C-alpha positions as a Markdown table, in Angstrom:
| # | Residue | x | y | z |
|---|---|---|---|---|
| 1 | Met | -10.4 | 128.1 | -7.5 |
| 2 | Pro | -10.3 | 124.7 | -5.7 |
| 3 | Ser | -12.8 | 124.2 | -3.0 |
| 4 | Phe | -13.1 | 121.4 | -0.4 |
| 5 | Thr | -15.4 | 120.3 | 2.4 |
| 6 | Val | -14.5 | 121.3 | 6.0 |
| 7 | Phe | -16.3 | 120.9 | 9.3 |
| 8 | Lys | -16.4 | 123.9 | 11.6 |
| 9 | Gly | -17.4 | 124.6 | 15.1 |
| 10 | Gln | -20.2 | 127.0 | 15.9 |
| 11 | Glu | -21.7 | 128.7 | 18.9 |
| 12 | Ser | -24.1 | 125.8 | 19.6 |
| 13 | Gly | -21.1 | 123.4 | 19.8 |
| 14 | Val | -22.6 | 121.2 | 17.0 |
| 15 | Pro | -20.2 | 120.8 | 14.1 |
| 16 | Lys | -21.4 | 122.0 | 10.7 |
| 17 | Gln | -20.3 | 121.3 | 7.2 |
| 18 | Ser | -18.8 | 124.2 | 5.2 |
| 19 | Thr | -16.5 | 124.9 | 2.3 |
| 20 | Thr | -13.0 | 126.4 | 2.1 |
| 21 | Thr | -11.7 | 127.9 | -1.2 |
| 22 | Lys | -8.1 | 128.3 | -2.0 |
| 23 | Pro | -6.1 | 129.9 | -4.9 |
| 24 | Asp | -5.7 | 127.9 | -8.1 |
| 25 | Gln | -1.9 | 127.6 | -7.9 |
| 26 | Leu | 0.2 | 126.3 | -5.0 |
| 27 | Thr | 3.0 | 128.6 | -4.1 |
| 28 | Gly | 6.3 | 128.0 | -2.3 |
| 29 | Asp | 6.6 | 124.7 | -0.4 |
| 30 | Asn | 2.8 | 124.3 | 0.1 |
| 31 | Val | 1.3 | 120.9 | -0.4 |
| 32 | Phe | -2.3 | 119.9 | -1.3 |
| 33 | Val | -3.3 | 116.9 | 0.8 |
| 34 | Arg | -6.4 | 114.7 | 0.6 |
| 35 | Val | -7.4 | 113.8 | 4.2 |
| 36 | Ile | -7.9 | 110.1 | 4.8 |
| 37 | Ala | -8.0 | 110.0 | 8.6 |
| 38 | Ser | -8.2 | 112.4 | 11.5 |
| 39 | Gly | -7.9 | 111.9 | 15.2 |
| 40 | Val | -10.3 | 113.6 | 17.6 |
| 41 | Cys | -8.3 | 115.2 | 20.4 |
| 42 | Gly | -9.4 | 116.6 | 23.7 |
| 43 | Thr | -8.3 | 120.0 | 22.5 |
| 44 | Asp | -10.9 | 119.9 | 19.8 |
| 45 | Leu | -13.6 | 120.0 | 22.5 |
| 46 | His | -12.3 | 123.4 | 23.5 |
| 47 | Tyr | -12.9 | 124.8 | 20.0 |
| 48 | Lys | -16.2 | 123.2 | 19.1 |
| 49 | Gly | -18.0 | 126.5 | 19.9 |
| 50 | Ala | -15.6 | 128.6 | 17.8 |
| 51 | Asp | -16.2 | 129.6 | 14.1 |
| 52 | Met | -13.2 | 127.7 | 12.8 |
| 53 | Val | -12.4 | 124.4 | 11.1 |
| 54 | Leu | -11.8 | 121.7 | 13.6 |
| 55 | Gly | -9.1 | 119.0 | 13.8 |
| 56 | His | -5.3 | 118.8 | 14.1 |
| 57 | Glu | -4.4 | 115.1 | 14.0 |
| 58 | Gly | -4.4 | 114.6 | 10.3 |
| 59 | Val | -3.2 | 112.0 | 7.9 |
| 60 | Gly | -3.5 | 112.3 | 4.2 |
| 61 | Ile | -2.2 | 111.6 | 0.7 |
| 62 | Val | -0.2 | 114.2 | -1.2 |
| 63 | Glu | -2.1 | 115.2 | -4.4 |
| 64 | Thr | -0.1 | 118.2 | -5.5 |
| 65 | Val | 3.1 | 119.9 | -4.4 |
| 66 | Gly | 4.3 | 123.5 | -4.8 |
| 67 | Pro | 7.3 | 124.7 | -6.8 |
| 68 | Ala | 9.6 | 124.9 | -3.8 |
| 69 | Cys | 8.9 | 121.4 | -2.5 |
| 70 | His | 11.9 | 119.1 | -2.3 |
| 71 | Ser | 11.0 | 115.8 | -0.6 |
| 72 | Leu | 7.3 | 115.0 | -1.0 |
| 73 | Lys | 5.6 | 113.8 | -4.1 |
| 74 | Arg | 2.2 | 112.8 | -5.3 |
| 75 | Gly | 1.0 | 109.7 | -3.5 |
| 76 | Asp | 3.1 | 110.1 | -0.3 |
| 77 | His | 1.2 | 109.5 | 2.9 |
| 78 | Val | 1.9 | 112.3 | 5.4 |
| 79 | Gly | 0.6 | 113.5 | 8.8 |
| 80 | Trp | 0.5 | 116.9 | 10.5 |
| 81 | Gly | -0.2 | 118.0 | 14.0 |
| 82 | Tyr | -0.8 | 121.0 | 16.3 |
| 83 | Glu | 1.8 | 123.3 | 14.7 |
| 84 | Val | 1.9 | 124.0 | 11.0 |
| 85 | Asp | 4.3 | 126.9 | 10.6 |
| 86 | Cys | 7.0 | 129.1 | 12.3 |
| 87 | Cys | 9.2 | 132.0 | 11.4 |
| 88 | Gly | 12.4 | 129.8 | 11.0 |
| 89 | Arg | 14.6 | 132.7 | 12.1 |
| 90 | Cys | 14.2 | 133.3 | 15.8 |
| 91 | Ser | 16.4 | 131.7 | 18.5 |
| 92 | Glu | 13.8 | 129.0 | 19.3 |
| 93 | Cys | 13.5 | 128.0 | 15.7 |
| 94 | Leu | 17.3 | 127.9 | 15.1 |
| 95 | Gln | 17.6 | 125.6 | 18.2 |
| 96 | Gly | 15.1 | 123.2 | 16.9 |
| 97 | Ala | 12.4 | 124.3 | 19.3 |
| 98 | Glu | 10.1 | 126.0 | 16.8 |
| 99 | Asn | 7.1 | 124.9 | 18.9 |
| 100 | Phe | 8.0 | 127.9 | 21.1 |
| 101 | Cys | 8.5 | 130.3 | 18.2 |
| 102 | Pro | 6.8 | 133.7 | 19.0 |
| 103 | Asp | 5.3 | 133.6 | 15.4 |
| 104 | Arg | 4.3 | 129.9 | 15.5 |
| 105 | Ala | 1.1 | 128.9 | 13.7 |
| 106 | Met | -0.9 | 126.7 | 16.0 |
| 107 | Tyr | -4.2 | 125.1 | 15.9 |
| 108 | Gly | -7.0 | 127.3 | 17.1 |
| 109 | Val | -5.0 | 130.5 | 16.5 |
| 110 | Ser | -3.9 | 130.4 | 12.8 |
| 111 | Asn | -5.3 | 128.9 | 9.6 |
| 112 | Leu | -8.8 | 128.9 | 10.9 |
| 113 | Asp | -10.2 | 128.0 | 7.5 |
| 114 | Gln | -8.7 | 124.6 | 7.4 |
| 115 | Gly | -8.0 | 121.6 | 9.6 |
| 116 | Ser | -8.1 | 117.8 | 9.6 |
| 117 | Phe | -11.9 | 117.6 | 9.9 |
| 118 | Ala | -12.0 | 118.0 | 6.1 |
| 119 | Thr | -11.6 | 116.4 | 2.8 |
| 120 | His | -8.4 | 118.3 | 1.9 |
| 121 | Ala | -6.0 | 120.8 | 3.4 |
| 122 | Ile | -2.9 | 122.8 | 2.3 |
| 123 | Trp | 0.2 | 122.8 | 4.5 |
| 124 | Arg | 3.9 | 123.6 | 4.2 |
| 125 | Glu | 6.0 | 120.6 | 3.2 |
| 126 | Ser | 8.3 | 121.3 | 6.2 |
| 127 | Phe | 5.4 | 120.7 | 8.6 |
| 128 | Leu | 4.2 | 117.4 | 7.0 |
| 129 | Tyr | 5.6 | 114.2 | 8.3 |
| 130 | Pro | 6.0 | 111.0 | 6.2 |
| 131 | Ile | 4.1 | 108.1 | 7.7 |
| 132 | Pro | 6.6 | 105.2 | 8.0 |
| 133 | Glu | 6.0 | 101.7 | 6.7 |
| 134 | Gly | 4.5 | 99.6 | 9.5 |
| 135 | Leu | 2.0 | 102.3 | 10.7 |
| 136 | Ser | -1.5 | 102.3 | 9.2 |
| 137 | Asp | -3.1 | 105.6 | 8.5 |
| 138 | Ile | -5.7 | 105.0 | 11.2 |
| 139 | Asp | -3.0 | 104.3 | 13.8 |
| 140 | Ala | -0.9 | 107.2 | 12.6 |
| 141 | Ala | -3.6 | 109.8 | 13.1 |
| 142 | Pro | -3.8 | 110.0 | 16.9 |
| 143 | Leu | 0.0 | 110.0 | 17.1 |
| 144 | Gln | 0.1 | 113.4 | 15.4 |
| 145 | Cys | -0.8 | 115.1 | 18.6 |
| 146 | Gly | -1.3 | 112.5 | 21.4 |
| 147 | Gly | 1.7 | 110.5 | 20.4 |
| 148 | Ala | 3.9 | 113.6 | 19.9 |
| 149 | Thr | 2.9 | 115.1 | 23.2 |
| 150 | Thr | 3.7 | 112.0 | 25.3 |
| 151 | Phe | 6.9 | 111.2 | 23.4 |
| 152 | Thr | 8.2 | 114.7 | 23.9 |
| 153 | Ala | 7.6 | 114.6 | 27.6 |
| 154 | Leu | 9.7 | 111.4 | 27.9 |
| 155 | Gln | 12.8 | 112.9 | 26.2 |
| 156 | Gly | 16.0 | 112.5 | 28.3 |
| 157 | Ile | 14.6 | 109.6 | 30.3 |
| 158 | Gln | 17.0 | 106.7 | 31.1 |
| 159 | Pro | 16.1 | 103.0 | 30.7 |
| 160 | Ser | 16.9 | 102.6 | 34.4 |
| 161 | Asp | 14.3 | 105.2 | 35.4 |
| 162 | Thr | 10.8 | 104.7 | 36.8 |
| 163 | Val | 8.1 | 106.5 | 34.9 |
| 164 | Gly | 4.7 | 107.2 | 36.4 |
| 165 | Ile | 1.7 | 107.6 | 34.2 |
| 166 | Met | -1.3 | 109.2 | 35.8 |
| 167 | Gly | -4.5 | 108.3 | 33.9 |
| 168 | Val | -5.2 | 105.6 | 31.4 |
| 169 | Gly | -6.9 | 107.4 | 28.6 |
| 170 | Gly | -6.2 | 108.9 | 25.2 |
| 171 | Leu | -2.8 | 110.2 | 26.3 |
| 172 | Gly | -2.0 | 107.8 | 29.0 |
| 173 | His | -2.4 | 104.6 | 27.0 |
| 174 | Leu | 0.2 | 106.0 | 24.5 |
| 175 | Ala | 2.5 | 107.2 | 27.2 |
| 176 | Ile | 2.5 | 103.7 | 28.8 |
| 177 | Gln | 3.6 | 102.1 | 25.5 |
| 178 | Phe | 6.3 | 104.7 | 24.8 |
| 179 | Ala | 7.8 | 104.5 | 28.2 |
| 180 | Ala | 7.8 | 100.7 | 28.3 |
| 181 | Lys | 9.5 | 100.4 | 24.9 |
| 182 | Met | 12.1 | 102.9 | 26.1 |
| 183 | Gly | 13.1 | 100.3 | 28.7 |
| 184 | Cys | 11.7 | 102.1 | 31.7 |
| 185 | Arg | 9.8 | 100.7 | 34.7 |
| 186 | Val | 6.3 | 102.0 | 34.2 |
| 187 | Val | 4.0 | 102.6 | 37.1 |
| 188 | Val | 0.4 | 103.5 | 36.3 |
| 189 | Leu | -1.8 | 105.5 | 38.7 |
| 190 | Ser | -5.5 | 105.6 | 38.2 |
| 191 | Gly | -8.5 | 106.3 | 40.4 |
| 192 | Ser | -9.8 | 102.7 | 40.3 |
| 193 | Asp | -8.5 | 99.4 | 39.2 |
| 194 | Arg | -11.1 | 99.3 | 36.3 |
| 195 | Lys | -8.3 | 99.6 | 33.7 |
| 196 | Lys | -5.6 | 97.6 | 35.4 |
| 197 | Ala | -5.7 | 94.7 | 33.0 |
| 198 | Glu | -5.5 | 97.0 | 30.0 |
| 199 | Ala | -2.7 | 99.0 | 31.5 |
| 200 | Leu | -0.6 | 95.9 | 32.2 |
| 201 | Gln | -1.3 | 94.6 | 28.7 |
| 202 | Leu | -0.1 | 97.9 | 27.2 |
| 203 | Gly | 3.3 | 97.5 | 29.0 |
| 204 | Ala | 2.8 | 98.8 | 32.6 |
| 205 | His | 4.8 | 96.9 | 35.3 |
| 206 | Glu | 2.8 | 98.2 | 38.3 |
| 207 | Phe | -0.7 | 99.6 | 38.7 |
| 208 | Ile | -1.9 | 101.6 | 41.7 |
| 209 | Ala | -5.5 | 102.6 | 42.4 |
| 210 | Thr | -5.5 | 105.9 | 44.2 |
| 211 | Lys | -9.1 | 106.3 | 45.2 |
| 212 | Asp | -9.6 | 106.3 | 49.0 |
| 213 | Ala | -5.9 | 105.5 | 49.5 |
| 214 | Lys | -4.2 | 107.0 | 52.6 |
| 215 | Lys | -0.7 | 106.1 | 51.4 |
| 216 | Leu | 0.8 | 105.0 | 48.1 |
| 217 | Glu | 3.6 | 102.4 | 47.8 |
| 218 | Val | 5.8 | 101.8 | 44.7 |
| 219 | Ser | 8.6 | 99.4 | 44.1 |
| 220 | Ala | 10.9 | 102.3 | 43.2 |
| 221 | Pro | 10.5 | 106.1 | 43.5 |
| 222 | Ile | 9.2 | 107.8 | 40.4 |
| 223 | Asn | 11.8 | 109.8 | 38.3 |
| 224 | Arg | 9.3 | 111.3 | 36.0 |
| 225 | Leu | 5.5 | 111.6 | 36.3 |
| 226 | Leu | 3.3 | 112.3 | 33.3 |
| 227 | Val | -0.1 | 113.6 | 34.4 |
| 228 | Thr | -2.6 | 112.8 | 31.7 |
| 229 | Ala | -5.7 | 112.5 | 33.8 |
| 230 | Ala | -8.4 | 115.2 | 33.5 |
| 231 | Val | -8.8 | 115.6 | 37.2 |
| 232 | Pro | -5.8 | 116.9 | 39.3 |
| 233 | Pro | -4.4 | 114.3 | 41.7 |
| 234 | Asn | -4.0 | 114.5 | 45.5 |
| 235 | Trp | -0.5 | 115.8 | 45.5 |
| 236 | Glu | -0.2 | 114.9 | 49.2 |
| 237 | Leu | -0.3 | 111.3 | 48.1 |
| 238 | Ile | 1.9 | 111.7 | 45.0 |
| 239 | Leu | 4.9 | 113.7 | 46.3 |
| 240 | Pro | 6.1 | 111.1 | 48.8 |
| 241 | Ile | 6.5 | 108.5 | 46.0 |
| 242 | Met | 8.5 | 110.9 | 43.8 |
| 243 | Ala | 12.3 | 110.5 | 43.6 |
| 244 | Pro | 14.6 | 113.3 | 44.6 |
| 245 | Arg | 15.2 | 115.7 | 41.7 |
| 246 | Ser | 12.4 | 114.1 | 39.8 |
| 247 | Ala | 10.1 | 115.9 | 37.4 |
| 248 | Ile | 6.4 | 116.3 | 37.0 |
| 249 | Tyr | 4.9 | 116.9 | 33.5 |
| 250 | Pro | 1.3 | 118.1 | 33.5 |
| 251 | Leu | 0.0 | 117.2 | 30.0 |
| 252 | Ser | -3.7 | 117.7 | 30.3 |
| 253 | Val | -5.1 | 120.9 | 28.9 |
| 254 | Ser | -6.9 | 123.0 | 31.6 |
| 255 | Ser | -7.6 | 126.7 | 32.2 |
| 256 | Asp | -7.5 | 126.1 | 36.0 |
| 257 | Asn | -4.6 | 126.8 | 38.2 |
| 258 | Leu | -2.1 | 124.1 | 39.1 |
| 259 | Glu | -1.9 | 123.9 | 42.9 |
| 260 | Ile | 0.8 | 121.8 | 44.5 |
| 261 | Pro | 2.4 | 121.8 | 48.0 |
| 262 | Tyr | 5.3 | 124.2 | 48.1 |
| 263 | Met | 7.6 | 122.4 | 50.6 |
| 264 | Gly | 7.2 | 119.0 | 48.9 |
| 265 | Leu | 8.9 | 120.4 | 45.8 |
| 266 | Ile | 11.6 | 122.3 | 47.7 |
| 267 | Leu | 12.7 | 119.5 | 50.0 |
| 268 | Gln | 13.0 | 116.9 | 47.3 |
| 269 | Gly | 14.1 | 119.2 | 44.5 |
| 270 | Ile | 11.1 | 118.2 | 42.4 |
| 271 | Ser | 10.5 | 120.2 | 39.3 |
| 272 | Val | 7.2 | 120.9 | 37.4 |
| 273 | Gln | 7.9 | 121.1 | 33.7 |
| 274 | Gly | 5.6 | 122.5 | 31.1 |
| 275 | Ser | 5.6 | 120.7 | 27.7 |
| 276 | Leu | 3.9 | 121.6 | 24.4 |
| 277 | Val | 3.5 | 119.0 | 21.6 |
| 278 | Ala | 6.7 | 118.2 | 19.7 |
| 279 | Pro | 9.2 | 120.1 | 17.5 |
| 280 | Arg | 9.5 | 118.7 | 14.1 |
| 281 | His | 12.7 | 116.6 | 14.6 |
| 282 | Leu | 11.0 | 114.9 | 17.6 |
| 283 | His | 7.8 | 114.4 | 15.7 |
| 284 | Arg | 9.6 | 112.5 | 13.0 |
| 285 | Lys | 11.5 | 110.4 | 15.6 |
| 286 | Met | 8.2 | 109.7 | 17.4 |
| 287 | Leu | 6.7 | 108.2 | 14.2 |
| 288 | Glu | 9.8 | 106.2 | 13.4 |
| 289 | Phe | 9.9 | 104.9 | 17.0 |
| 290 | Ala | 6.2 | 104.0 | 17.0 |
| 291 | Ala | 6.6 | 102.1 | 13.7 |
| 292 | Leu | 9.7 | 100.2 | 14.8 |
| 293 | His | 8.2 | 99.2 | 18.2 |
| 294 | Gln | 4.6 | 98.8 | 16.8 |
| 295 | Ile | 3.2 | 101.3 | 19.3 |
| 296 | Lys | -0.4 | 101.8 | 18.2 |
| 297 | Pro | -3.4 | 103.7 | 19.7 |
| 298 | Val | -6.5 | 101.8 | 20.6 |
| 299 | Val | -9.1 | 103.5 | 18.4 |
| 300 | Glu | -12.8 | 103.8 | 17.7 |
| 301 | Thr | -13.7 | 105.0 | 14.2 |
| 302 | Phe | -16.5 | 107.4 | 13.2 |
| 303 | Pro | -17.6 | 108.7 | 9.8 |
| 304 | Met | -16.4 | 112.2 | 9.0 |
| 305 | Thr | -19.9 | 113.7 | 8.6 |
| 306 | Glu | -21.7 | 116.2 | 10.8 |
| 307 | Glu | -23.5 | 113.4 | 12.7 |
| 308 | Gly | -20.3 | 111.3 | 12.9 |
| 309 | Ile | -18.2 | 114.2 | 14.3 |
| 310 | Lys | -20.9 | 115.1 | 16.8 |
| 311 | Gln | -21.1 | 111.5 | 18.0 |
| 312 | Ala | -17.4 | 111.2 | 18.4 |
| 313 | Met | -17.0 | 114.6 | 20.2 |
| 314 | Asp | -20.0 | 113.9 | 22.5 |
| 315 | Lys | -18.6 | 110.5 | 23.4 |
| 316 | Leu | -15.2 | 112.0 | 24.0 |
| 317 | Asp | -16.7 | 114.8 | 26.2 |
| 318 | Arg | -18.4 | 112.1 | 28.3 |
| 319 | Gly | -15.1 | 110.2 | 28.7 |
| 320 | Glu | -16.5 | 107.2 | 26.9 |
| 321 | Val | -14.1 | 106.8 | 24.0 |
| 322 | Thr | -11.7 | 103.8 | 24.1 |
| 323 | Tyr | -9.1 | 105.4 | 23.8 |
| 324 | Arg | -8.9 | 107.6 | 20.7 |
| 325 | Ala | -11.6 | 108.5 | 18.2 |
| 326 | Val | -10.6 | 108.6 | 14.5 |
| 327 | Leu | -12.7 | 110.1 | 11.8 |
| 328 | Ile | -12.8 | 108.6 | 8.3 |
| 329 | Pro | -13.9 | 110.8 | 5.4 |
| 330 | Lys | -16.6 | 109.4 | 3.0 |
| 331 | Leu | -14.9 | 108.4 | -0.2 |
| 332 | Pro | -16.3 | 109.3 | -3.6 |
| 333 | Asp | -18.3 | 106.6 | -5.2 |
| 334 | Ser | -15.6 | 106.2 | -7.8 |
| 335 | Val | -13.0 | 105.3 | -5.2 |
| 336 | Ser | -13.1 | 101.7 | -3.9 |
| 337 | Lys | -13.3 | 101.4 | -0.1 |
| 338 | Ala | -11.7 | 98.8 | 2.1 |
| 339 | Pro | -14.2 | 97.3 | 4.7 |
| 340 | Ile | -14.5 | 99.3 | 7.9 |
| 341 | Asp | -14.0 | 97.3 | 11.1 |
| 342 | Asn | -15.3 | 99.3 | 14.1 |
| 343 | Ser | -13.9 | 97.0 | 16.7 |
| 344 | Val | -11.7 | 98.6 | 19.2 |
| 345 | Gly | -8.0 | 98.0 | 19.0 |
| 346 | Lys | -7.8 | 97.2 | 15.3 |
| 347 | Ala | -6.7 | 99.3 | 12.3 |
| 348 | Pro | -10.2 | 99.7 | 10.9 |
| 349 | Ile | -9.6 | 100.4 | 7.2 |
| 350 | Val | -6.1 | 101.0 | 5.9 |
| 351 | Thr | -3.6 | 98.6 | 7.3 |
| 352 | Ala | 0.2 | 99.0 | 6.7 |
| 353 | Ala | 0.1 | 96.1 | 4.2 |
| 354 | Val | -2.9 | 97.6 | 2.3 |
| 355 | Arg | -1.3 | 101.0 | 2.3 |
| 356 | Lys | 1.9 | 99.7 | 0.8 |
| 357 | Ala | -0.1 | 98.2 | -2.0 |
| 358 | Gln | -2.0 | 101.4 | -2.4 |
| 359 | Arg | 1.3 | 103.4 | -2.7 |
| 360 | Ala | 2.5 | 101.1 | -5.5 |
| 361 | Ile | -0.8 | 101.7 | -7.4 |
| 362 | Glu | -0.7 | 105.4 | -6.8 |
| 363 | Lys | 2.8 | 105.7 | -8.3 |
| 364 | Leu | 1.3 | 104.4 | -11.6 |
| 365 | Leu | -1.5 | 106.9 | -11.7 |
């Protein structure tokens, strides 16, 4: 029976190496994938104390496909995210909203014996997303959740709209790029002006530091506000700069209550909209959009070892990662490795050009 290395959470919160064993033969549309990069998401911190395999921002290479697979083949580069299965029959699934399927298989709830902090994984073909040319594997990994989450929250926006992004972090820096490439005016709100230059470089048109402010001013009222900051804002400051019939999307994961002034919503017709990752059709569109417009996360890389994972998660927990952490598995000695560049903002190992060459070689194997 095939076995592969995985990294699990445990009660102490320190990741530990373990092994998962699967049946010899793939069934149905299952695909055996070798992991080559994994993003480290804020949600992973919530599960570091659980007895489960961590990670849900995976990118890998297809090694074997099941008998019912139709589109993927050995050597294809694919990604997967927070959801890895659904019933396919309910009303939500039939409408293309399988992320709200009552029988959905989500990270932290299902498939606890595998994840993207691993050497391999087995997932259904229909929940694996081809990585387009133009995206490196390192860049693609954080897009599997962080990119999908922000891209979904921007659906239905118009190029003439003003989009507010609260927080310049793992989600916020991706949201800025997506909104700007969609043609929107992008207003970034942050506690201080420490990240102003970075936000403007990513595509923001305006930057507002909110700390100690008594009143906020924007060039145009905000039509949609994506809240990506870990700390809730002062809504008394925010609601006056929202446009009538605008929408607020809280994207940060929190177990606390969302408290917001009642009358501010009513008088302006402002809605608060929940949003949960991306259904499959939007996930695919997100990757295609990112490749076309060269939307890339700013990353730091860490080795996929017990120590490397702990270092990445501890740094993320302290809010010191710029802006997404990506884990790189240790390759066997028989596999040649590209040099790792740990500088922030660069694709540290597998660039799009290198990956294209790799694919050509893999087809010959």
